[in-house]
VOGU-3710 file (C-alpha; in Angstrom, 3 decimals, decimal comma):
1> xxxxxxxxxx> 85,399/87,735/104,346  82,216/89,753/104,773  82,495/89,951/108,583  86,174/90,888/108,267  85,454/93,710/105,823  82,565/94,976/107,962  84,615/94,898/111,185  87,604/96,672/109,648  85,252/99,237/108,079  83,714/99,946/111,510
11> xxxxxxxxxx> 87,211/100,536/112,890  88,247/102,857/110,089  84,961/104,760/110,356  85,662/105,281/114,079  89,146/106,611/113,284  87,695/109,010/110,706  85,025/110,109/113,175  87,891/111,322/115,387  89,065/113,369/112,357  92,154/111,212/111,987
21> xxxxxxxxxx> 93,403/110,309/108,529  95,293/107,006/108,997  97,438/107,223/105,812  98,728/103,641/106,083  95,690/101,367/105,875  96,942/97,959/104,760  96,523/94,343/105,719  99,685/94,409/107,862  98,036/97,065/110,054  94,782/95,155/110,588
31> xxxxxxxxxx> 94,857/92,541/113,327  92,443/90,048/114,806  92,076/88,915/118,403  90,974/85,502/119,622  87,712/87,091/120,812  86,833/88,104/117,257  87,761/91,759/117,509  89,384/93,464/114,552  91,893/96,173/115,384  93,474/98,796/113,164
41> xxxxxxxxxx> 96,996/99,574/114,291  99,953/101,803/113,489  98,697/105,356/113,527  102,291/106,566/113,196  101,518/108,264/109,874  98,095/109,451/111,003  97,227/113,136/110,917  94,405/115,146/112,389  92,129/116,879/109,873  90,046/119,923/110,729
51> xxxxxxxxxx> 87,420/121,929/108,881  90,136/124,471/108,155  92,518/121,773/106,926  90,352/118,987/105,478  93,047/117,953/102,980  96,753/117,136/103,151  99,360/117,307/100,433  102,350/115,118/101,215  103,779/112,947/98,488  104,726/109,329/99,170
61> xxxxxxxxxx> 103,063/108,781/102,547  102,165/105,170/103,270  102,826/101,852/101,550  103,043/102,109/97,765  100,686/99,193/97,001  97,957/100,911/99,034  98,588/104,549/98,020  95,801/106,390/96,281  96,302/108,101/92,923  96,051/111,546/94,536
71> xxxxxxxxxx> 98,868/110,772/96,985  101,039/109,409/94,179  100,325/112,524/92,092  101,179/114,877/94,961  97,620/116,256/94,928  95,634/117,226/98,033  94,064/114,187/99,698  91,602/113,431/102,482  89,747/110,557/104,155  88,977/109,252/100,658
81> xxxxxxxxxx> 92,637/108,189/100,380  92,068/105,812/103,296  88,988/104,539/101,435  91,191/103,753/98,412  93,580/101,792/100,642  90,575/100,021/102,157  89,507/99,052/98,633  92,946/97,530/98,053  92,514/95,616/101,339  89,144/94,326/100,097
91> xxxxxxxxxx> 90,814/93,242/96,848  93,542/91,450/98,769  90,977/89,556/100,833  88,919/88,615/97,792  91,722/87,713/95,389  94,338/86,435/97,816  96,811/89,036/96,627  97,345/92,666/95,772  96,465/94,159/92,402  99,568/94,815/90,323
101> xxxxxxxxxx> 101,649/92,532/92,549  103,640/91,452/89,493  105,133/94,910/88,982  108,923/94,708/89,059  109,551/97,907/91,012  107,866/100,987/92,489  108,052/102,898/89,200  106,020/100,295/87,302  103,713/99,868/90,317  102,988/103,603/90,485
111> xxxxxxxxxx> 102,363/103,694/86,731  99,934/100,776/87,073  98,042/102,426/89,947  97,766/105,687/88,010  96,926/104,207/84,606  95,334/100,762/84,881  91,940/99,806/86,219  91,605/97,146/88,881  89,444/94,359/87,489  86,602/92,671/89,313
121> xxxxxxxxxx> 87,417/89,427/91,087  85,909/86,379/89,458  83,802/84,249/91,767  83,202/86,952/94,396  79,855/88,160/93,121  78,517/91,450/91,828  77,868/92,998/95,237  81,405/92,309/96,516  82,950/93,686/93,325  80,665/96,730/93,353
131> xxxxxxxxxx> 81,792/97,620/96,891  85,446/97,162/95,969  85,115/99,239/92,789  83,316/102,060/94,620  86,281/102,269/97,005  88,726/102,234/94,092  87,371/105,075/91,993  90,375/106,884/90,537  88,891/110,318/91,317  88,585/110,748/95,084
141> xxxxxxxxxx> 85,391/112,816/94,759  83,751/109,784/93,145  84,840/107,385/95,931  82,388/106,391/98,634  82,859/107,270/102,313  83,258/104,764/105,140  79,608/105,414/106,074  78,667/104,402/102,535  80,935/101,337/102,739  79,026/100,170/105,815
151> xxxxxxxxxx> 75,669/100,940/104,161  76,580/99,027/100,990  74,271/96,095/100,140  77,195/93,630/100,372  77,489/94,335/104,117  73,813/94,851/104,975  73,186/91,518/106,685  76,232/91,658/108,979  74,824/94,034/111,594  71,493/92,203/111,864
161> xxxxxxxxxx> 73,269/88,824/112,142  76,307/90,070/114,031  76,531/87,295/116,636  76,171/84,569/114,010  78,885/86,110/111,802  81,159/86,685/114,802  80,790/83,118/116,119  81,602/81,642/112,718  84,570/83,965/112,403  85,881/82,944/115,858
171> xxxxxxxxxx> 85,465/79,250/115,001  87,381/79,743/111,763  90,083/81,674/113,598  90,423/78,937/116,248  90,779/76,295/113,507  93,408/78,453/111,854  95,360/78,827/115,108  95,279/75,080/115,730  96,626/74,471/112,227  99,494/76,877/112,959
181> xxxxxxxxxx> 100,652/75,422/116,300  104,151/74,529/115,049  104,573/77,768/113,094  105,494/81,289/114,270  102,509/83,124/115,774  100,879/85,843/113,742  97,843/88,020/114,304  98,060/89,406/110,791  94,681/89,581/109,209  95,810/88,325/105,830
191> xxxx> 97,752/85,403/107,283  94,493/84,179/108,813  92,229/84,981/105,860  94,395/83,192/103,323
//
């Protein structure tokens, strides 16, 4: 999980460095290749931010489960909204499912996102949960940036042990593919991680 989070974070940081706000970060838009590369796809909702227009204000952009509170409220939003969605992705990897996945409809889901806190994931450790919670701060000004995600203690050993992490990840991915030979092919990140 750690290598996956780090690799996806590097990709999202690169997108933000181009001043692009993705607006639809979710597991279905994160793919893995057989060479161990993680790719972020579907920039169809992406917008270019400038110093003059560092925020957007469009209600309901993206996938509800991954929408930040500020988007759901119709408030101005920025790169920190992608960080919220990234925090939901981290939760999904760690818990094997989305927070509030038992909500019956979008109305109850939106209420849950706006009102309820997302609990830590038992068995994932303090550092993992700290990273996830820092991405999921309700107030966007309190959320960390993608630079801070990559500098977080949970991810610190990935860069220095990159080849080791990548080789293990590739081996795991190859085992997964072999186990799926008679099933429809998928490069979805979550299909592999679960």
